[in-house]
C-alpha positions, 0 to 999 in steps of 0.5 A: 330769022326763021321761016314763018310758015302756012297751016292748015289743019288737015287730020288724016283720015285714017286717023279719024277711022282709027279713033273710031275703032277704039272708041267702039271698042271702050272698056270701062271701068266699074263704078259703085251704085250710086257714087255718082262723081265721088270717086272721081269723073263717073263712068255715066258722063265718059259714057255721055263723052264716048257716045258724043265723039263717036256718033255726033262730033263733027271734026272735019265741021271744026276743022273747017271753022279753024281754018277758016282763020290764018294759021301759022307755024314756025320753030322758037328756040327748037320747038314748033309754035303754032298760032292764029294771026287775025289781024283787025281791019284797024291798022293802028290796031294794037296787036294782042296775043290770046293764050290758053291753059290746060286741058283746053287749046285754041279753042279757047278763045274761037268765040271772041275772035270776031269781037277782039278783031275788031279791036286788036291785031290777035294772036292766039298760039297753041303753048308748046306741048298742047296740039297744034305746036306739037309736042315738046321734045326737050326738057324746060318749057316752063311758063317762063319759056313759052313766054320768052318765045310769044316775046319772040313770036311778036318781034318776028310779026314784027310788033313792038308794041303788044298786050296779052292776055291768058285763061287758066296756064295763060293767067300764069304765063300772060303776067311772065311775059310782061315779065320778061319783055315790059319795053313792049307789053302795054299791059297784062289782062288775066281771068286768075290771079293765081296768087296764095298765101304764103305761110306767114300767119300775118297775112290773115290780120284783118282779112273780110270774111268775104276774102277768109271765104275765098281762101277756104274754098281755096283749101277746099279745092286742093283737098278735093280736086286738086289730084289732076295737079298732085299727079301731073306736077310730080309724075306725068310720064305715069299718066302719059301711057294710057291717055296716049292709047285710050280716047275715053281715058283721055275723056276721063282725065281731062273732062274732070276739068270740063263740064257739060254746062260746056257743051259737049262739042267744047269739050270733045273739041279740045280734046279730039285736038290733044288726042289727034296731035298726041299732046295729052303726055306732053301737056301734062309735063306743063304742070312738072316744068313749072313746078320745077322753075325758078319762083320770081322773088319780085312783083310784076310792074307791067299794068296788069287787068283781072276779069274774075267770073263767078263759077271759077279761083275767085283770085284774092286780092290781098296777096295778087298786090303782093305779086303785082304793083300795078293792078290797073283793073279788078272786075269781078262778075255774077256769070261765066265761069273758068272758060268765060270768053267760050261762055259769055263771049261778050261779056269777056270781050268787052272787059278786053277791050275797056282794060286795053281802052283803058291803058291806051 
């Protein structure tokens, strides 16, 4: 069995000094006066993020917060996998894997560790190619391969029965863990069910006005805000050169999906993890690998629960039921957004606790 090694975050001071110098030398792009965010993330917003990162953000404080929890690395399928492992005081607690997405990191779940660890043994891994797991070094690290790695990680930790939960990319990986390890996964909790129209006009017959509105919003999103997905699915290396060299560029690219309402410290913290770990390019490759992965043709059968938050992708139950035969929970909330575990941690945690409590 591969070794499981203790891990601590400890970025060399030389890297922090280099970053500060790069931020001070930022060469900003031009912008049409008065255009705001019409063409993408505005220069004004990037300036605010650069200023916060250089003058106010405390990386060492974030390091200390992460290092307050037990962290480890192990090698799975040739790839370093970093994870937090926070065991509950309850020995009989259900193990639970929490999986982040892009451009997030394990920071997505720091605010729910305390409430969730009262009920679960928490395993919070960095997706290969993201953050402290480091860049991927070979092809094929799509959601299926990551899901297989999670199943192996849980086996390696001695957990025969466990739950999985995720957000964003984690809402793709988590159901996949249920597909490939159904004998051990008791349930899947997600904040989005990414089930889309198949192209068959019959799918829309009798659809409610509410669901038609969700379809229209989905179309608007892909037509107006889907550039990140298209680029990273087709040619992530085009971007990687600039993102690896410019912290301001990284703020602009990753900041497109992390609004200032999340708090500049939190936004900059996630992006800083990618900067220091040099995973801007490898995290973008996750989209390319998923785009090339063979799609599943059969629905999932493990119980799945949804917690859909207000300012987020709105899942459509008709399509979800096509892809998942055991929808055990469908909760919608009039609060929160795409990063609910950070924005409304108490609401998110209670939904997770309630879902797995019903299953057990």
